[in-house]
GUVO-280359 format. One record per residue (C-alpha): residue number from 1; residue in one letter; z negated, x negated, y negated. Coordinates in Angstrom, 1 decimal. Layout:
<atoms>
ATOM  num  residu      up    east   north
ATOM  NUM       A       Z       X       Y
...
</atoms>
This chain:
<atoms>
ATOM  num  residu      up    east   north
ATOM    1       X    -7.9   -15.5    59.9
ATOM    2       X    -7.2   -14.6    56.3
ATOM    3       X    -7.4   -17.5    53.9
ATOM    4       X   -10.5   -17.2    51.6
ATOM    5       X    -9.8   -17.7    47.9
ATOM    6       X   -12.3   -18.0    45.1
ATOM    7       X   -12.3   -16.1    41.8
ATOM    8       X   -13.9   -16.1    38.4
ATOM    9       X   -16.7   -13.8    39.5
ATOM   10       X   -17.7   -15.9    42.5
ATOM   11       X   -16.3   -13.3    44.8
ATOM   12       X   -13.8   -14.0    47.6
ATOM   13       X   -10.7   -11.8    47.6
ATOM   14       X   -11.4   -10.9    51.2
ATOM   15       X   -14.7    -9.4    50.0
ATOM   16       X   -12.9    -7.0    47.7
ATOM   17       X   -11.6    -3.6    48.7
ATOM   18       X    -8.0    -3.6    49.8
ATOM   19       X    -5.3    -2.6    47.4
ATOM   20       X    -4.9     0.7    49.3
ATOM   21       X    -8.6     1.4    48.8
ATOM   22       X    -8.8     0.8    45.1
ATOM   23       X    -8.4     4.4    44.1
ATOM   24       X   -11.7     5.6    45.6
ATOM   25       X   -13.5     3.0    43.5
ATOM   26       X   -11.9     4.1    40.1
ATOM   27       X   -12.9     7.0    37.9
ATOM   28       X   -10.4     9.9    37.5
ATOM   29       X    -9.5     8.8    34.0
ATOM   30       X    -6.6     6.8    32.5
ATOM   31       X    -6.8     3.1    33.1
ATOM   32       X    -4.9     0.0    32.1
ATOM   33       X    -4.4    -2.8    34.6
ATOM   34       X    -4.0    -6.3    33.3
ATOM   35       X    -4.2    -9.8    34.8
ATOM   36       X    -7.7   -11.3    34.6
ATOM   37       X    -6.4   -14.3    32.9
ATOM   38       X    -5.5   -12.3    29.8
ATOM   39       X    -8.1    -9.6    30.1
ATOM   40       X   -10.4   -11.4    27.7
ATOM   41       X    -7.8   -11.4    25.0
ATOM   42       X    -7.5    -7.6    25.0
ATOM   43       X    -8.9    -6.5    21.6
ATOM   44       X   -11.5    -3.7    21.5
ATOM   45       X   -12.5    -1.1    19.0
ATOM   46       X    -9.4    -1.0    16.8
ATOM   47       X    -8.9     2.4    15.2
ATOM   48       X   -11.1     4.2    17.7
ATOM   49       X    -9.6     2.5    20.7
ATOM   50       X   -12.4     1.4    23.1
ATOM   51       X   -11.8    -0.4    26.4
ATOM   52       X   -14.3    -1.0    29.1
ATOM   53       X   -13.9    -3.1    32.2
ATOM   54       X   -14.8    -0.8    35.1
ATOM   55       X   -13.6    -2.8    38.1
ATOM   56       X   -11.9    -6.1    39.0
ATOM   57       X    -9.8    -6.3    42.1
ATOM   58       X    -7.4    -9.0    43.3
ATOM   59       X    -7.3   -10.9    40.0
ATOM   60       X    -6.7    -7.7    38.0
ATOM   61       X    -9.0    -6.1    35.5
ATOM   62       X    -9.1    -2.3    35.2
ATOM   63       X    -9.8    -1.0    31.7
ATOM   64       X   -11.1     2.5    31.1
ATOM   65       X    -9.4     4.2    28.2
ATOM   66       X   -10.4     7.3    26.2
ATOM   67       X    -8.4    10.4    26.8
ATOM   68       X    -7.0    10.5    23.3
ATOM   69       X    -5.1     7.4    22.1
ATOM   70       X    -3.4     7.8    18.7
ATOM   71       X    -1.5     4.6    19.2
ATOM   72       X    -1.9     1.2    20.8
ATOM   73       X    -2.0    -2.0    18.8
ATOM   74       X     1.1    -4.1    19.1
ATOM   75       X    -0.8    -7.0    20.6
ATOM   76       X    -2.2    -4.7    23.3
ATOM   77       X     1.3    -3.7    24.3
ATOM   78       X     2.5    -7.2    24.5
ATOM   79       X    -0.4    -8.2    26.7
ATOM   80       X     0.1    -5.2    29.0
ATOM   81       X     3.8    -5.5    29.4
ATOM   82       X     4.6    -9.2    28.6
ATOM   83       X     8.1    -8.9    30.0
ATOM   84       X     9.0    -5.8    27.8
ATOM   85       X     8.0    -6.5    24.2
ATOM   86       X     7.5    -3.3    22.3
ATOM   87       X     8.3    -3.6    18.6
ATOM   88       X     7.8    -0.1    17.3
ATOM   89       X     7.0    -0.6    13.6
ATOM   90       X     3.8     0.9    12.2
ATOM   91       X     3.0     1.4     8.6
ATOM   92       X    -0.3     1.8     6.8
ATOM   93       X    -0.3     3.3     3.3
ATOM   94       X    -3.5     2.3     1.5
ATOM   95       X    -4.6     5.2    -0.7
ATOM   96       X    -3.4     8.7    -1.1
ATOM   97       X    -3.6     9.3    -4.9
ATOM   98       X    -0.6    10.0    -7.1
ATOM   99       X     1.3     7.0    -6.0
ATOM  100       X     0.2     7.0    -2.3
ATOM  101       X     1.3    10.6    -1.8
ATOM  102       X     4.6     9.8    -3.5
ATOM  103       X     5.2     6.8    -1.2
ATOM  104       X     4.3     8.8     1.9
ATOM  105       X     6.8    11.5     0.8
ATOM  106       X     9.4     8.8     0.2
ATOM  107       X     8.9     7.3     3.7
ATOM  108       X     9.1    10.7     5.4
ATOM  109       X    12.1    11.8     3.3
ATOM  110       X    14.1     8.7     4.4
ATOM  111       X    12.9     8.6     8.0
ATOM  112       X    11.2    11.9     9.1
ATOM  113       X    11.4    10.7    12.7
ATOM  114       X     8.9     7.9    11.9
ATOM  115       X     6.0    10.3    11.0
ATOM  116       X     4.0     9.4    14.1
ATOM  117       X     4.0     5.7    13.1
ATOM  118       X     2.5     6.2     9.6
ATOM  119       X    -1.2     6.0     8.9
ATOM  120       X    -3.1     6.5     5.7
ATOM  121       X    -6.2     4.6     4.7
ATOM  122       X    -8.8     6.8     2.9
ATOM  123       X   -12.3     6.2     1.8
ATOM  124       X   -15.1     7.6     4.0
ATOM  125       X   -15.3    11.3     3.3
ATOM  126       X   -17.9    12.3     0.7
ATOM  127       X   -16.8    15.7    -0.4
ATOM  128       X   -14.7    18.8     0.4
ATOM  129       X   -11.7    17.7    -1.7
ATOM  130       X   -11.3    14.5     0.3
ATOM  131       X   -11.7    16.4     3.6
ATOM  132       X    -9.0    18.8     2.5
ATOM  133       X    -6.7    15.9     1.7
ATOM  134       X    -7.3    14.4     5.1
ATOM  135       X    -6.5    17.6     6.8
ATOM  136       X    -3.3    18.0     4.8
ATOM  137       X    -2.2    14.5     5.9
ATOM  138       X    -3.1    15.2     9.5
ATOM  139       X    -1.1    18.4     9.4
ATOM  140       X     1.9    16.2     8.6
ATOM  141       X     1.1    14.3    11.8
ATOM  142       X    -0.1    11.3     9.9
ATOM  143       X    -3.0     9.2    11.2
ATOM  144       X    -6.1     8.7     9.1
ATOM  145       X    -7.9     5.4     8.9
ATOM  146       X   -11.3     5.2     7.0
ATOM  147       X   -12.6     2.2     5.0
ATOM  148       X   -14.4     1.6     1.8
ATOM  149       X   -12.4    -1.1    -0.1
ATOM  150       X   -15.3    -1.7    -2.4
ATOM  151       X   -17.8    -2.7     0.3
ATOM  152       X   -15.7    -3.8     3.2
ATOM  153       X   -15.3    -7.6     3.7
ATOM  154       X   -12.1    -9.5     4.0
ATOM  155       X   -12.8    -9.9     7.7
ATOM  156       X   -13.5    -6.2     8.1
ATOM  157       X   -10.3    -5.2     6.3
ATOM  158       X    -8.3    -7.8     8.3
ATOM  159       X    -9.5    -6.1    11.6
ATOM  160       X    -8.3    -2.7    10.2
ATOM  161       X    -5.0    -4.1     9.0
ATOM  162       X    -4.2    -6.1    12.2
ATOM  163       X    -2.5    -3.2    14.1
ATOM  164       X     0.1    -2.6    11.5
ATOM  165       X     3.6    -4.0    11.0
ATOM  166       X     3.8    -3.0     7.3
ATOM  167       X     1.1    -2.3     4.7
ATOM  168       X     1.8    -0.7     1.4
ATOM  169       X    -1.0    -0.9    -1.1
ATOM  170       X    -1.1     2.2    -3.3
ATOM  171       X    -4.6     1.9    -4.6
ATOM  172       X    -5.4     0.1    -7.8
ATOM  173       X    -8.7    -1.1    -9.0
ATOM  174       X   -11.0     1.8    -7.9
ATOM  175       X   -12.9    -0.8    -5.8
ATOM  176       X   -13.7    -2.9    -8.9
ATOM  177       X   -12.6    -6.4    -9.9
ATOM  178       X   -11.4    -8.5    -7.1
ATOM  179       X   -10.1    -5.6    -5.0
ATOM  180       X    -6.5    -6.7    -4.9
ATOM  181       X    -7.3   -10.3    -4.1
ATOM  182       X    -9.5    -9.1    -1.3
ATOM  183       X    -6.9    -6.8     0.1
ATOM  184       X    -4.2    -9.5    -0.1
ATOM  185       X    -6.4   -12.1     1.6
ATOM  186       X    -7.2    -9.6     4.4
ATOM  187       X    -3.5    -8.8     4.9
ATOM  188       X    -2.6   -12.5     5.2
ATOM  189       X    -5.6   -13.1     7.6
ATOM  190       X    -4.6   -10.2     9.7
ATOM  191       X    -1.1   -11.6    10.2
ATOM  192       X     0.6    -8.4     8.9
ATOM  193       X     4.4    -8.8     9.1
ATOM  194       X     5.3    -7.2     5.8
ATOM  195       X     3.3    -6.4     2.7
ATOM  196       X     4.0    -4.4    -0.4
ATOM  197       X     1.1    -5.1    -2.8
ATOM  198       X    -0.2    -3.1    -5.7
ATOM  199       X     2.1    -4.7    -8.2
ATOM  200       X     3.8    -1.4    -9.3
ATOM  201       X     3.7    -2.3   -13.0
ATOM  202       X     4.7    -5.1   -15.4
ATOM  203       X     6.3    -8.5   -14.7
ATOM  204       X     3.2   -10.5   -14.0
ATOM  205       X     5.2   -13.7   -13.7
ATOM  206       X     6.1   -13.3   -17.4
ATOM  207       X     2.8   -11.8   -18.6
ATOM  208       X     0.8   -14.4   -16.7
ATOM  209       X    -2.9   -15.0   -17.4
ATOM  210       X    -4.7   -14.4   -20.7
ATOM  211       X    -2.9   -11.1   -21.6
ATOM  212       X    -6.2    -9.5   -22.7
ATOM  213       X    -6.4    -7.3   -19.5
ATOM  214       X    -8.4    -8.9   -16.7
ATOM  215       X    -6.7    -6.8   -14.0
ATOM  216       X    -3.4    -8.4   -15.1
ATOM  217       X    -4.9   -11.8   -14.4
ATOM  218       X    -5.9   -10.7   -10.9
ATOM  219       X    -2.3    -9.5   -10.3
ATOM  220       X    -1.1   -13.0   -11.1
ATOM  221       X    -3.6   -14.3    -8.6
ATOM  222       X    -2.2   -12.0    -5.9
ATOM  223       X     1.3   -13.4    -6.5
ATOM  224       X    -0.1   -17.0    -6.1
ATOM  225       X    -1.8   -16.0    -2.8
ATOM  226       X     1.4   -14.5    -1.4
ATOM  227       X     3.6   -17.4    -2.5
ATOM  228       X     1.1   -19.9    -1.1
ATOM  229       X     1.8   -18.8     2.5
ATOM  230       X     4.7   -18.0     4.7
ATOM  231       X     3.4   -15.9     7.6
ATOM  232       X     3.5   -12.6     5.9
ATOM  233       X     6.6   -11.4     4.2
ATOM  234       X     6.1    -9.6     0.9
ATOM  235       X     8.1    -7.4    -1.4
ATOM  236       X     6.9    -6.7    -5.0
ATOM  237       X     8.2    -3.6    -6.7
ATOM  238       X     8.1    -4.0   -10.5
ATOM  239       X     8.2    -0.5   -12.0
ATOM  240       X     6.9    -0.8   -15.5
ATOM  241       X     4.4     1.7   -16.7
ATOM  242       X     4.1     5.1   -14.8
ATOM  243       X     5.9     7.6   -17.0
ATOM  244       X     2.9    10.0   -16.9
ATOM  245       X     0.8     7.2   -18.4
ATOM  246       X     2.7     7.5   -21.7
ATOM  247       X     1.2    10.9   -22.2
ATOM  248       X    -2.2    10.3   -20.8
ATOM  249       X    -4.7    11.3   -23.6
ATOM  250       X    -7.1     8.5   -22.8
ATOM  251       X    -4.3     5.9   -23.3
ATOM  252       X    -3.5     7.4   -26.7
ATOM  253       X     0.2     6.5   -26.9
ATOM  254       X     1.8    10.0   -27.2
ATOM  255       X     0.1    13.2   -28.2
ATOM  256       X     2.5    16.1   -27.8
ATOM  257       X     0.1    18.6   -29.3
ATOM  258       X    -0.5    17.1   -32.7
ATOM  259       X     2.3    15.6   -32.4
ATOM  260       X     1.9    11.8   -32.8
ATOM  261       X     3.4     8.6   -31.4
ATOM  262       X     1.7     5.2   -31.5
ATOM  263       X     3.6     2.0   -31.3
ATOM  264       X     1.9    -1.0   -29.8
ATOM  265       X     2.5    -4.2   -31.8
ATOM  266       X     5.8    -3.3   -33.2
ATOM  267       X     8.3    -0.4   -33.3
ATOM  268       X    10.9    -2.7   -31.8
ATOM  269       X     8.7    -3.6   -28.7
ATOM  270       X    10.1    -2.0   -25.6
ATOM  271       X     8.7    -0.4   -22.4
ATOM  272       X    10.0     0.3   -19.0
ATOM  273       X     8.7     3.3   -17.2
ATOM  274       X     9.2     5.0   -13.8
ATOM  275       X     7.8     8.2   -12.4
ATOM  276       X     5.5     8.1    -9.4
ATOM  277       X     7.9    10.2    -7.3
ATOM  278       X    10.8     7.9    -8.0
ATOM  279       X     8.6     4.9    -7.1
ATOM  280       X     7.9     6.5    -3.8
ATOM  281       X    11.6     7.0    -3.1
ATOM  282       X    12.5     3.5    -4.2
ATOM  283       X     9.8     1.8    -2.2
ATOM  284       X    11.1     3.5     0.9
ATOM  285       X    14.7     2.5     0.0
ATOM  286       X    13.7    -1.1    -0.7
ATOM  287       X    11.9    -1.4     2.7
ATOM  288       X    14.9     0.1     4.5
ATOM  289       X    17.5    -2.0     2.6
ATOM  290       X    19.9    -4.2     4.6
ATOM  291       X    20.1    -7.1     4.4
ATOM  292       X    16.3    -7.2     4.6
ATOM  293       X    14.5    -7.9     1.3
ATOM  294       X    11.8   -10.5     1.8
ATOM  295       X     9.6   -12.6    -0.5
ATOM  296       X    11.2   -11.1    -3.6
ATOM  297       X    10.4    -9.2    -6.8
ATOM  298       X    12.5    -6.1    -7.1
ATOM  299       X    12.9    -4.5   -10.5
ATOM  300       X    13.3    -0.7   -10.8
ATOM  301       X    13.5     1.3   -14.0
ATOM  302       X    13.4     5.0   -14.7
ATOM  303       X    13.9     4.4   -18.4
ATOM  304       X    13.7     1.5   -20.9
ATOM  305       X    13.3     2.1   -24.6
ATOM  306       X    11.6     0.9   -27.8
ATOM  307       X     8.7     2.7   -29.4
ATOM  308       X    11.0     3.9   -32.1
ATOM  309       X    13.3     5.4   -29.5
ATOM  310       X    10.3     7.0   -27.8
ATOM  311       X     9.3     8.7   -31.1
ATOM  312       X    12.9     9.9   -31.4
ATOM  313       X    12.8    11.4   -27.9
ATOM  314       X     9.5    13.1   -28.5
ATOM  315       X    10.8    14.7   -31.8
ATOM  316       X    14.0    15.8   -30.0
ATOM  317       X    12.0    17.4   -27.3
ATOM  318       X     9.7    19.2   -29.7
ATOM  319       X    12.3    20.0   -32.3
ATOM  320       X    10.1    18.8   -35.2
ATOM  321       X     8.9    15.6   -36.7
ATOM  322       X     6.1    13.6   -35.1
ATOM  323       X     3.6    11.4   -36.9
ATOM  324       X     4.4     7.7   -36.3
ATOM  325       X     1.4     5.3   -36.2
ATOM  326       X     1.8     1.5   -35.8
ATOM  327       X    -1.1    -0.2   -34.1
ATOM  328       X    -0.6    -3.9   -35.0
ATOM  329       X    -1.9    -6.9   -33.1
ATOM  330       X    -4.9    -7.4   -35.4
ATOM  331       X    -6.1    -3.9   -35.0
ATOM  332       X    -5.6    -3.9   -31.2
ATOM  333       X    -7.5    -7.2   -30.9
ATOM  334       X   -10.3    -5.9   -33.2
ATOM  335       X   -10.7    -2.8   -31.1
ATOM  336       X   -11.0    -4.8   -27.8
ATOM  337       X   -13.6    -7.1   -29.5
ATOM  338       X   -15.6    -4.1   -30.6
ATOM  339       X   -15.4    -2.3   -27.2
ATOM  340       X   -15.1    -5.1   -24.6
ATOM  341       X   -15.8    -2.7   -21.7
ATOM  342       X   -13.1    -0.2   -22.7
ATOM  343       X   -10.3    -0.6   -20.2
ATOM  344       X    -7.8     1.6   -22.1
ATOM  345       X    -8.1    -0.5   -25.3
ATOM  346       X    -7.4    -3.6   -23.1
ATOM  347       X    -4.4    -1.9   -21.7
ATOM  348       X    -3.0    -1.1   -25.1
ATOM  349       X    -3.4    -4.8   -26.1
ATOM  350       X    -1.8    -6.0   -22.9
ATOM  351       X     1.3    -3.8   -23.4
ATOM  352       X     1.7    -4.8   -27.1
ATOM  353       X     4.3    -7.5   -26.4
ATOM  354       X     8.0    -8.0   -26.4
ATOM  355       X     8.3    -9.7   -23.0
ATOM  356       X     7.2    -8.9   -19.4
ATOM  357       X     6.7    -5.1   -19.9
ATOM  358       X    10.4    -4.1   -20.1
ATOM  359       X    13.7    -5.0   -18.6
ATOM  360       X    17.2    -3.5   -18.9
ATOM  361       X    18.0    -0.6   -16.5
ATOM  362       X    21.4    -2.2   -15.9
ATOM  363       X    19.8    -4.9   -13.8
ATOM  364       X    17.5    -2.6   -11.8
ATOM  365       X    17.7    -2.0    -8.1
ATOM  366       X    18.2     1.7    -8.6
ATOM  367       X    21.3     1.2   -10.8
ATOM  368       X    22.7    -1.3    -8.4
ATOM  369       X    22.2     1.1    -5.5
ATOM  370       X    23.4     4.2    -7.4
ATOM  371       X    20.0     6.0    -7.1
ATOM  372       X    19.4     8.5    -9.9
ATOM  373       X    16.0     8.5   -11.5
ATOM  374       X    14.1    10.6   -14.0
ATOM  375       X    14.1     9.3   -17.5
ATOM  376       X    11.7    10.3   -20.3
ATOM  377       X    14.0    13.0   -21.7
ATOM  378       X    14.3    14.6   -18.3
ATOM  379       X    10.6    14.3   -17.6
ATOM  380       X     9.8    16.1   -20.9
ATOM  381       X    12.3    18.9   -20.0
ATOM  382       X    10.7    19.3   -16.6
ATOM  383       X     7.3    19.5   -18.2
ATOM  384       X     8.5    22.1   -20.7
ATOM  385       X    10.0    24.2   -17.9
ATOM  386       X     6.9    23.9   -15.6
</atoms>
């Protein structure tokens, strides 16, 4: 007589159908078979993946899967095949604005074969423009993940981030104050292997708190969070100001039409700038660098110059003199005091300094690696020829 053995459902194995007869009890759909002892650890509802226990036979659980599986979470793969650990890296780019698209292009340019492992986080669709963007990304074989950074909780974001090996945050403060702290906490909570935070800007270690720009203070908090843990590797890419921001009318630094150039604090103060396209290329290069870069601030620079040199470049480009206007510290502080809710005035005050917003190109990652970038003079020529 066969030995009767108990099981977690109170059913004897002899009461179960034979292994040979299992097929007639299962639906004609894809299934995953796992040992019952680990079945309870299989995550559900990650990125549209839903699993449902349909049968249990001989200490095994049979999970019904949907017919379309964009990809399976790394933890799922390790549970299903514990003897063969799959380590295919997956990357999530958070945001698809000017920088996000540049980073996506940089990743695909360096490793086009990895297109299937890249996902992009977008806000829930609200208009035709966003839907068109999503379709364009999907046409490149990229996966779309939806989440509202402004309303989602840390725990909710952590569940979204958990399937990914690397997360690159390319969205700034569109979600409001505290967005970057929340994203960083979620990345850490999710146990993401590698994180590139939204630190594409000044040297926040030097600028520190109290710069006059609250978002700079939050960026310093992000660095504190990352340095206060060891589970998630991080790489910070310090780029200086985006080159295009120099000529943004709302910022009021360079007006090519009038023409006019403003200096913040002093004509001798310097700025480092890098174009978004170059930032995308460099981010991909930094992540692919060997030996691996971990827990480090990497400095890049498309160009570094004083405000006086910037005025010279503008005049050289236009072939005529430009009005030069100095905005001294007293004036900048007065403007912020009079318009406390004006973010651009706060930015002008924050950049009016002689430390933390500029570094020599000679000590940049791109110079060390021999990567040619677009400086301001070339950027102006490209704009003129457009």
